[in-house]
SELUMRO-482722 format. One line per field, with one value per residue (C-alpha): residue number from 1; residue in one letter; x, z, y. Coordinates in Angstrom, 2 decimals, decimal comma. Layout:
N
i	c(NUM|...);
aa	c(A|...);
c1	c(X|...);
c3	c(Z|...);
c2	c(Y|...);
// end
This chain:
270
i	c(1|2|3|4|5|6|7|8|9|10|11|12|13|14|15|16|17|18|19|20|21|22|23|24|25|26|27|28|29|30|31|32|33|34|35|36|37|38|39|40|41|42|43|44|45|46|47|48|49|50|51|52|53|54|55|56|57|58|59|60|61|62|63|64|65|66|67|68|69|70|71|72|73|74|75|76|77|78|79|80|81|82|83|84|85|86|87|88|89|90|91|92|93|94|95|96|97|98|99|100|101|102|103|104|105|106|107|108|109|110|111|112|113|114|115|116|117|118|119|120|121|122|123|124|125|126|127|128|129|130|131|132|133|134|135|136|137|138|139|140|141|142|143|144|145|146|147|148|149|150|151|152|153|154|155|156|157|158|159|160|161|162|163|164|165|166|167|168|169|170|171|172|173|174|175|176|177|178|179|180|181|182|183|184|185|186|187|188|189|190|191|192|193|194|195|196|197|198|199|200|201|202|203|204|205|206|207|208|209|210|211|212|213|214|215|216|217|218|219|220|221|222|223|224|225|226|227|228|229|230|231|232|233|234|235|236|237|238|239|240|241|242|243|244|245|246|247|248|249|250|251|252|253|254|255|256|257|258|259|260|261|262|263|264|265|266|267|268|269|270);
aa	c(X|X|X|X|X|X|X|X|X|X|X|X|X|X|X|X|X|X|X|X|X|X|X|X|X|X|X|X|X|X|X|X|X|X|X|X|X|X|X|X|X|X|X|X|X|X|X|X|X|X|X|X|X|X|X|X|X|X|X|X|X|X|X|X|X|X|X|X|X|X|X|X|X|X|X|X|X|X|X|X|X|X|X|X|X|X|X|X|X|X|X|X|X|X|X|X|X|X|X|X|X|X|X|X|X|X|X|X|X|X|X|X|X|X|X|X|X|X|X|X|X|X|X|X|X|X|X|X|X|X|X|X|X|X|X|X|X|X|X|X|X|X|X|X|X|X|X|X|X|X|X|X|X|X|X|X|X|X|X|X|X|X|X|X|X|X|X|X|X|X|X|X|X|X|X|X|X|X|X|X|X|X|X|X|X|X|X|X|X|X|X|X|X|X|X|X|X|X|X|X|X|X|X|X|X|X|X|X|X|X|X|X|X|X|X|X|X|X|X|X|X|X|X|X|X|X|X|X|X|X|X|X|X|X|X|X|X|X|X|X|X|X|X|X|X|X|X|X|X|X|X|X|X|X|X|X|X|X|X|X|X|X|X|X|X|X|X|X|X|X);
c1	c(-7,63|-5,88|-2,21|-1,33|1,77|4,15|6,99|10,43|9,63|6,47|8,25|11,06|8,55|6,69|9,97|11,15|7,75|7,92|11,45|10,39|7,49|9,77|12,39|9,72|9,02|12,60|13,09|16,32|19,18|20,14|23,81|23,48|23,33|26,35|27,95|26,76|23,15|23,63|25,15|22,20|19,61|21,59|21,73|17,93|17,78|19,43|18,39|14,66|14,12|11,03|9,49|7,86|7,18|10,73|12,30|10,13|10,90|14,61|14,78|12,87|15,33|18,34|16,87|16,28|19,80|21,33|19,15|19,47|23,16|26,31|28,23|25,53|25,53|29,17|28,54|25,44|27,26|29,89|27,29|24,83|25,79|23,74|24,11|22,33|19,45|18,83|17,08|14,40|13,49|12,99|10,22|6,51|5,81|5,66|6,04|9,36|10,45|9,57|11,57|14,49|14,62|14,26|17,41|19,28|18,16|19,25|22,71|22,96|21,85|24,25|27,26|30,15|30,39|33,34|31,41|28,17|29,55|31,12|27,74|26,03|28,52|27,70|23,96|24,61|26,71|23,94|21,47|19,25|17,37|16,39|15,39|13,14|11,66|10,89|9,83|8,35|7,19|6,02|4,65|0,98|-0,11|-0,50|2,41|1,41|2,23|5,17|6,82|6,32|7,98|10,98|11,44|11,35|13,96|16,23|15,90|16,74|19,78|21,03|20,46|22,17|25,44|25,26|25,00|28,73|28,94|25,81|27,34|30,73|31,34|33,21|36,67|36,75|40,55|40,56|41,47|40,13|36,73|36,79|37,57|34,21|32,44|34,54|33,45|29,77|30,21|32,15|29,46|26,68|28,35|31,01|29,50|28,76|31,88|34,61|35,74|36,24|38,52|41,52|41,38|40,43|41,82|41,64|39,03|36,81|37,09|36,21|33,21|32,15|32,52|30,47|27,72|27,71|27,61|24,63|22,86|23,62|21,75|24,60|23,93|27,54|28,33|31,94|32,88|30,23|32,23|30,72|27,28|28,41|29,68|26,16|25,22|23,03|23,32|27,09|29,19|26,37|24,63|27,78|28,27|24,73|24,99|28,17|26,59|23,53|25,68|27,85|25,25|22,25|24,01|21,16|18,71|21,31|21,92|18,17|17,36|20,79|21,24|18,74|15,99|18,44|20,14|16,79|15,62|18,76|18,73|15,11|15,54|18,62|17,01|14,11);
c3	c(-92,36|-89,64|-89,13|-85,64|-84,11|-82,38|-80,09|-80,12|-76,81|-78,23|-81,35|-79,28|-77,01|-79,99|-81,55|-78,37|-77,95|-81,50|-80,85|-77,70|-79,55|-82,42|-80,15|-78,19|-81,36|-81,45|-85,12|-84,56|-82,35|-79,46|-80,30|-83,48|-81,63|-81,37|-78,37|-79,68|-79,51|-75,95|-74,93|-76,44|-74,57|-71,34|-71,76|-71,92|-68,39|-67,12|-69,72|-69,75|-66,06|-66,05|-69,13|-67,75|-71,09|-72,44|-69,13|-68,77|-72,27|-71,92|-68,68|-70,32|-73,23|-70,89|-68,88|-72,04|-73,30|-70,10|-69,89|-73,55|-74,28|-72,24|-74,41|-73,98|-70,22|-70,07|-72,18|-70,25|-66,94|-68,16|-69,07|-66,17|-62,51|-59,41|-58,50|-61,73|-61,05|-57,38|-58,03|-60,06|-56,97|-55,00|-57,30|-56,97|-60,13|-59,16|-62,75|-63,06|-59,69|-60,87|-64,10|-62,15|-59,75|-62,74|-64,28|-60,97|-60,75|-64,33|-63,71|-60,47|-62,13|-65,08|-63,11|-62,70|-59,27|-58,24|-59,15|-57,35|-53,87|-55,09|-56,45|-53,18|-51,31|-53,60|-53,02|-49,27|-49,56|-51,55|-48,82|-51,35|-48,61|-46,82|-50,08|-51,06|-47,58|-47,59|-51,18|-52,20|-49,30|-47,03|-49,82|-49,59|-52,24|-52,73|-54,19|-57,51|-58,44|-60,71|-58,07|-55,48|-57,86|-58,52|-54,79|-54,21|-56,93|-55,42|-52,00|-53,35|-55,26|-52,12|-49,84|-52,30|-51,59|-48,05|-49,06|-48,92|-45,40|-44,42|-45,64|-43,99|-40,81|-37,95|-37,24|-33,44|-33,57|-35,32|-32,67|-34,65|-34,89|-31,22|-30,34|-31,85|-29,33|-26,53|-27,76|-27,65|-24,04|-23,14|-24,54|-22,75|-19,36|-19,30|-16,46|-14,17|-14,82|-15,25|-11,59|-11,93|-14,94|-12,96|-10,23|-9,56|-10,65|-14,15|-13,03|-11,62|-14,82|-16,90|-14,66|-15,07|-18,86|-18,98|-16,92|-19,17|-22,38|-20,98|-20,28|-23,84|-25,13|-26,59|-26,80|-26,08|-22,91|-22,72|-26,34|-27,97|-31,21|-31,90|-32,24|-35,51|-37,14|-38,37|-41,79|-42,26|-40,54|-40,14|-39,79|-41,05|-37,69|-35,85|-38,20|-37,56|-33,81|-33,66|-35,75|-33,49|-30,35|-31,60|-33,28|-31,01|-27,74|-25,39|-27,18|-27,32|-23,59|-22,90|-25,03|-24,89|-27,50|-27,06|-29,13|-31,63|-32,27|-32,76|-35,23|-37,37|-37,28|-38,43|-41,07|-42,60|-42,76|-44,91);
c2	c(-46,60|-44,64|-45,60|-46,78|-45,22|-47,59|-46,57|-48,17|-49,86|-51,39|-52,62|-54,13|-55,84|-57,33|-58,47|-60,18|-61,83|-63,19|-64,42|-66,28|-67,90|-68,93|-70,50|-72,38|-74,39|-75,69|-74,85|-72,91|-74,06|-71,80|-72,38|-70,32|-67,00|-64,72|-63,08|-59,72|-60,93|-62,18|-58,86|-57,02|-59,11|-58,82|-55,04|-54,92|-56,37|-53,20|-50,63|-51,37|-52,13|-49,91|-51,54|-54,68|-56,38|-55,94|-56,93|-60,02|-61,29|-60,54|-62,52|-65,39|-65,46|-65,48|-68,35|-70,39|-69,66|-70,95|-74,06|-75,05|-74,54|-75,06|-72,59|-69,97|-70,54|-69,52|-66,43|-65,36|-65,88|-63,42|-60,80|-61,02|-60,79|-61,50|-57,84|-56,86|-59,25|-58,40|-55,03|-56,82|-58,85|-55,65|-54,43|-55,07|-57,09|-60,76|-61,95|-60,09|-61,48|-64,99|-64,67|-63,21|-66,15|-68,48|-66,96|-67,32|-70,96|-71,64|-70,15|-72,15|-75,39|-75,16|-73,93|-76,41|-78,02|-75,85|-72,69|-73,48|-72,89|-69,66|-68,57|-69,53|-67,34|-64,42|-64,94|-64,86|-61,70|-60,02|-61,07|-62,83|-64,69|-61,47|-59,81|-62,73|-62,83|-59,10|-58,47|-61,83|-63,98|-61,16|-58,98|-58,07|-60,55|-64,28|-66,24|-67,81|-71,41|-70,58|-68,41|-71,16|-73,61|-71,35|-70,75|-74,50|-75,09|-72,42|-74,02|-77,48|-76,19|-74,47|-77,45|-79,79|-77,98|-79,33|-82,98|-83,70|-82,34|-84,25|-87,51|-86,90|-88,86|-87,28|-88,66|-89,18|-88,91|-85,52|-82,97|-80,00|-81,66|-82,64|-79,03|-78,03|-80,27|-78,76|-75,33|-76,34|-77,40|-74,25|-71,95|-73,83|-74,18|-71,47|-69,46|-72,37|-74,47|-71,85|-72,00|-75,75|-75,48|-74,35|-76,97|-80,57|-83,89|-85,25|-87,78|-85,04|-83,06|-86,12|-86,72|-83,10|-83,29|-86,49|-84,85|-81,80|-83,85|-85,74|-82,44|-81,33|-84,36|-86,40|-90,13|-91,04|-89,09|-90,28|-89,66|-87,44|-87,42|-90,84|-89,22|-87,66|-90,85|-91,60|-90,25|-88,43|-85,96|-86,38|-83,24|-81,03|-81,37|-80,30|-77,33|-76,12|-76,60|-74,56|-71,80|-71,78|-71,69|-68,82|-66,63|-67,27|-67,92|-67,00|-69,28|-72,04|-71,89|-71,99|-75,02|-76,67|-79,37|-82,23|-80,63|-79,12|-82,47|-84,18|-81,52|-81,79|-85,58|-85,74|-83,01|-84,61|-88,04|-86,84);
// end
């Protein structure tokens, strides 16, 4: 019988596969593993980036650690950063991309409430959305069911961070919040109303503001702040309108607010 040679990479891959199969049976508790073991698995995510089988199994183990043990979540979160995971999304192997997003979702799901927003900010800084759009959604291949599921989970986890804002009513007496509405009007009508700002009676200015708020699509033309006392969409609608007005000013001026307000109201009520 001819002996079969086996490289270190092959042996490691077989070992990790056996480990995953063993843990799937629930015979051994995840809490029994040491920090040294976690560090070793985490190191494989960086060290064996070119070895698909080792990388895939290492990511699968990290995901299971996070989901099955609070203590392990904290330890894994210390060993793996978003920056270390991002490059695996920029590859061409959809299975690796799927496991990578699964790890991100697991870290997101198990993070304490005060850490989730911080993590979301990091994902935004790392341009995760653009990376997924370019290398996953627009890649020249169909998205399999598991990838579609992981993308859905990531979207839900991200949107859930907006729930508090969506359920927050506007305080019509809060000047800072009212100033946002004034800013929406200024951006939309700055060019055509600027000459009127320096002259005219208070009554004329009030009349002009009422006319402008009506054009913007507010239900309450006299006090548009009242439009945001309904939840949902609450203050989330106002936040999105201000972002749209500031970052896409030309489009905002063209469509003004009626359609935008309707879209946000319908979306937030789903």
